[in-house]
N, C-alpha and C positions, 0 to 999 in steps of 0.2 A: 639755632636749630639742628647741627647734628648732633647736640648734647638732647635735645629734646625726640630724635628721630631712636637716640640710643636704648632711651627711656623703656619703654616696653615692653622690650624683650627681655632687661635686667629687670626688670619685677614678675616676667614670666620665670624666669629663673630663681628668683628668689624666693616664690610662691613654689613650683616647685623640690627648692632643696628643705623648706618647710613641711612637702608634704610626704616626701619622702624618710625625712628625720622623727618626724608624729609614727608614720607607718613603722618604720623598724625600732622603735620603741614600742610601740604597739605589741608589736608580733611578737619582741624577746620578755614580755608580759606575762606570765602566767599564774597559775593561778596556786602556784606553791610562793608563789611572792608573799602574796596576803597574808600567808602563819607560818612564814619560815620562823619569824620568834617567837611561836608560842611554844605554851609545853607540849608537852606529847600528852594525851588521855591516857587512863587506865582502864583494868578491863571494870573493876567495878563499878564508876561513873557510865560509861560506856552501855553495861551489860542490855538494858535496857530497850537499844533503840532499833536493835534484830525486829525483838519480838513484837514490841508496837509497830510496822510495818507488817509486821502479817493480819496483829487489828486492825489496820486501815484494809489490808487489802481482803479482809474479810466483808468489808460492808458494802462493796462491791459483786458479794456473790448472793444470790436467791437461795440460796436454801445450801448452811450449812454443812451438813450434816452429808452433803454431793458436792464436793467443791470443783471445782472447774481445772484446777490445778494444785496439784499435792505438792503436802507441807512440807519443805525439811523435816526430819525427827528432829522431834523436840519443838518444833513451831508451829503445831497446831492448834487451833480453835475447839474446845471443849463446844457445844452446842446447848449442853445443858445449863454451860453456868451463862447464860445467853438472858440476860433483864430485861433489855429495849432493843430493838433493833427498828429505825423509823427511814423513808424511805421518801420520797419529794411527793406524792401526795399527805403523807402526814406532816411534814414542815411547808406541805402550799408550796409551796418552790420559793419560800422564803428565808430557808438555811440548806446547805448544803445533805448527804443525807451523812448518818452516824447509828454506833450501836452505845451502849453500853454493857461493859465486862467484867464479871466478880471472876479475877483471874484468882484463883485459894494457892498457887502454887506460890509467888508471888509475892502474895497480903498485897494484894491493888486490886480499885476499883477504878477502868480504862473507859474515857469516852472517847469513842475513837471518829475523829472525819472527816470524809474522804475530800477527793481533792474533786477539779474544775472535772464537769461531765461537756464538753463542746458541742453537744449533740441538745443540750436541754438554756430558753431561756433564759431559763431562772437563777441561774445560776450566772449569766452575765447582766440578770437584773442589778444582784449584788454589789458585782464589781463596779459597776456604770454609774450606782449609787453612793457618789464621793466630788467632792473635788475638794480642792489644794485648800486645809485651813478650815474645809467647814467642820468638822467634829472638836471639840474640847475636851480633852479628859484627863483629869487627875494632871492640871499644871502641862500639861504637852496635847498634841496631837496624832488624832488614829484615822485610820478608815472607819467612814461611816458607814457603809452598806455592811462592814464585817461585824462593826461593833453591833449593831442591828439586827444578823442572826445572831448572834454571840448572847444576844439580851433572849432574844426568845430561843435560843435553845438550854439555858440555865431556866429562865423562867415554866418551861415544858417538864424537867426533867429536876427540879431542885428538889423537891420532896422526897421523890426517890435515890436522889443520890445524899441528903441527911438519913433517913434507914436507911441506907447499909454505912455507912458512915458512922450512925450511932448503935448500930447492930456489930461492927468488924473495927471497933477502939483502934486497930493495932494495924489495920489496913491504909494505907496509902490511896490518894484523889490523884490520878496521872491522866492528866489532856493530853490527848498528841492528835492531827493531821499533817493533812499531802499539801502542797498548793495551795488553792483557796481556802479548804476545812483548815490549813495552816495559821492562818492570820484569823480566820475565826476564833482556833484553842488558843491562841493568844491572848485576842484580847476578852476571851472567855474568863481565859485564867487571873486577867488582869480586875473583870468584874469581880468574882471572886471573893479575889487578895484584899475589895472593894466589898463586901461584903458577906465577913467569913458566917455575924449569925443568919443568914439564911441559910446556913450550914450543921446549923449548933452551934457555931462560936471554936470552932475548929481551931485547933494550932496551924500558925502560916505556912510551918514544916510541913503536915502533913497533903498540900499538894504541890505539882509541879507539872511545866508543860514540856512534853516535848514535839516543835513544831518543826516536821520535817519539809528540807525543799521551803520555808515559809516565805512568805510573799511578803514585804513590804509596808507594814502597818501601822507605826506608829514612830515617832518623833523620838531623837534622840536623846535625850533626858527622860522617856519614859525607856528605852532601846537597854539604859545602864541603871536603872532604880531597879528596874523589876528581873534584872538577871540571875535572881537568888531563888527564882522557881519556874523563871519559864528559861529555856534551853533549844539551839537554833541547831540543824545538819544540817551541813550543806556539800555534797559530796565534787566536791574537783572544781570543775568546770559552769555550772548550773547557772544559769543568765539570771532567773527571779531574785535572787537576794541581791543580785549587783545591779542592778538598774533601779535609778531611783524616776525613772518612767511610773506615770498611776499607768494602777493597775486596766485601768479603762481604756487607756492609750495602745498599752500592750495587746488588749484580748481586739479591741479594733482592727487593730497591723497584724493582726492573726498570720495572718499566708502571706506578708510579707515581712517575715520578723526578722533574718538576717538582716535589710534595708536600716529598719530602724534600729535593731542593738550598733549596725556600723554608727548611724549616725549620732544615739546618745554617745556610741562611744571617743564622737571627736566635738562634742559638743562638753563631758565632762573630763577630756583632756584641757580646754582653756579655760574649766573654771580651778580655779583656787581650791585647794583642801579648807583653807580656812575659812574662806566663804562658804563652803557646804556645811558646815560645820556650826556657822554662826546663823541659819536660818532655821526658824523656828517649825519652819509646817514642812520640811525635811523631810518625808517617813524612814524608819533603815529596819535590817530585819534583825529581831525581837531578842532579847536578852543576852547568854552565856552561846557566845556559836562553837560547834565543830565541824571541824573540817577536815574531811574524807581527804587525802590526797593520795592518788593511785600512777599519776601516770608524771615524766618529766621532761623537759622542753625537751624541742630537736633527738629524741627516741619514741622506738617505736613502742606499743601494745603498751603491757596496762603494767601492773606492779605492786610485789605485795603493798596494801594501801596499811599509811598511817592516819591514824588522827591528833591531830592537834587542836587543842580549846586557848579559849582566854575569855577573856569580857574586856576586849578594846573600845576604845572610845573614839578614837583618831585612826585611820586606816581601817573602819569596819565592810571593808569589800566593797570596796568603791570604783573599782573598777572594772567597768565589764571585760570578760576575755574574750579574745576573738577566738575561738574555734569550734572545727568542726561538731562538737561532744555539749556543744553550751546548751543545748536544747536536749539530747538523749542520757544527760547527767541529771536533768530534771525530774527521771520517771522512777518512777516507786518502788519500782521492778526492780531495776538497776541499784536504787539506793539497800534497798532489801538483803540485795546480794553480799555487793562489799562492804555494806558494814557487820554483814556476819563475817565476813570473813573478816574482817579486820579485828573483831571482836576472837576472831577464832588464834589469831597469834597473838594476839592480847594474853590470853587462856595458858600457850603453847608455853610462851614465853615464864612465866607464873608458874606455871608444871615443874618447868626443865630446872626452878630456881628453886619448887621445892619447900616454897614458903609455909611456916605454920599458919596453924586460925589465931593465935593471938596475934603476931604478926602484922593479918594480917585488915585484924581489924585492929589494929593499934593505927595502920596505912591508913587506913577508911577517917580513922578521928582526922588525921594527920589533914587530908585530904581536905576533908570537909572545913579546917581551920585557913588551911592555903584557901578554899575558893572564897571563905569570909571576908580575908583579908586581900584578897585580887579584888575584890567586888567594892573594897572600902575608899582601894586605890584607885580604879575607874571611876567614882564616882566624884572623888577628889579630883582625876585630871579630866571631868565633867566641870569642873569648876574651874581648875587650870586655863582653859581653853575661852571660856569667855561663853558655855552653850546654853541658850540661853532657859532660864527656868531650871537647872540646875542645883535645886534644893531639896533638900527630904522630902517624904509624902507628906507631913504633918501641914508646913506650908500649905498648902490647898489645897481646899477644896474638891469633890471629885467630879464635878459634874460645875467649872469654872465658866459661865458665857461670858464674864465680864471680856473688853479689849486686854491689849497687852500693859494700856497704860497703867488703866482701873487696877488689873489685876496686877500690879508692883508694886502702887502703891499700894494698897489693900494686904500684901505681903510684909510693906515694911509698919503700919499703920496696927496691925496683928501680930501678937504674938502665938506660939502654937499651940493653944490650949484646948480646954473646951471648944469653944462654941467651933473651930475648927473639925476639932472628935466629934461633933457632932451632926455637923453640916454630913459628917463622914458616913451616920451610923443612920441617918434618913436618906440615905438617896438612891436608895432600890427602888422606890417608887416615880420619884424624880426620871431614873433610869427609864424604867418602861413607858410614864410622858412622854415626857421630851424624847424618845427612839419613834413611835406609833400618836402622836394626840394629832397629826397630821395626816392620817392614814387609815379610811373607816376598817376596812377591811384587814386591817393587819390587827387594831382594836380586835377587832371580833374574837380574830383568833386566838390573842392572848385571853380573854375571858373566857373563853371554852378551852382551853385549858388548865386556866384558873380553878374552876370548877370540876375538871379532871379528879 
């Protein structure tokens, strides 16, 4: 009897010790731990980020000739180079506002997509149009609402982009977005990579994506597979790339976000990373990751930012950082400012060493080769860790609606030959039909954009 009486206090002590240990580990975990073993980014590869942030901010402007805030020197947007600018009435609320900009100074055709508008119900509708494992794409899973928005944007602007790419054969097509727009941009890049014929059969190397403060929008096999064309930019403690909570749940709980983050933090701590990696429907931040680190634990204030980069498989921002900056680091204004500071520091170091132009070109070629090798190593690592469907893209059709067992059987029974490729070539109309065949108003919008 005395043993039973002493049992509840003992359990309480064990519970308190376990909670204290968990809290201690979580408080010691900082954002710098996520990327401490990554390599340092160079000025050449990180150069587009600050100006792309300015293009995203330009989407918010009503009049580019009279901007609400004066851009830094060298980062202005020329209104005469604006090709297309569409707001919510133009997209019917089915995609965030965006602009198409011709950057002659950097030989770039830029499609910039704005982030979430808290006052627009249509943005929430895009987020809520999803459930775990609802949409398959290229052998993986993606966010359904973001994929539909990406399909609408590409269907509306593919002819203009095709004309620009043909007119400027040396220009790159860069797709960028922030927050909600980053998910649309990443999935839009995937759709383009699978439908290069819609843009005149351009080389895959001419397209690239920079997802700023990215939403988790694709499964791990896709996040690694498309790392050669998709890049994600994360500032320090930003919560969005770190929480696997579905986007619709995040914004349902927007006014109690700290509570949600703490609960998700506790839950993720109890789940092994091996189990996370083997969940085919778990969504991740897309592509190659660039992490801007500017604060250190137990130190006050911001430090000169350092940019780390890698194509990780395991350790891809799996843990939420319990920080008072977890939400402020998501703001596009802060990301633009710190990215600009980081780039200036990189350029100052390069200028101090006085690297010759020929050596810079050789370093750029070496960097490209290293990125390709790192990407291949990440794909092999994904296979080693038994990440579901971590196979080359040609093994899968683009819109595979079979269940996983049928899909695995088809992979074993079919070779990556002409049948797989022919399915990929014919997938554009299939994409539009599958995304909008159950939505009459959406179908009318697409019909109207085609006639234009």
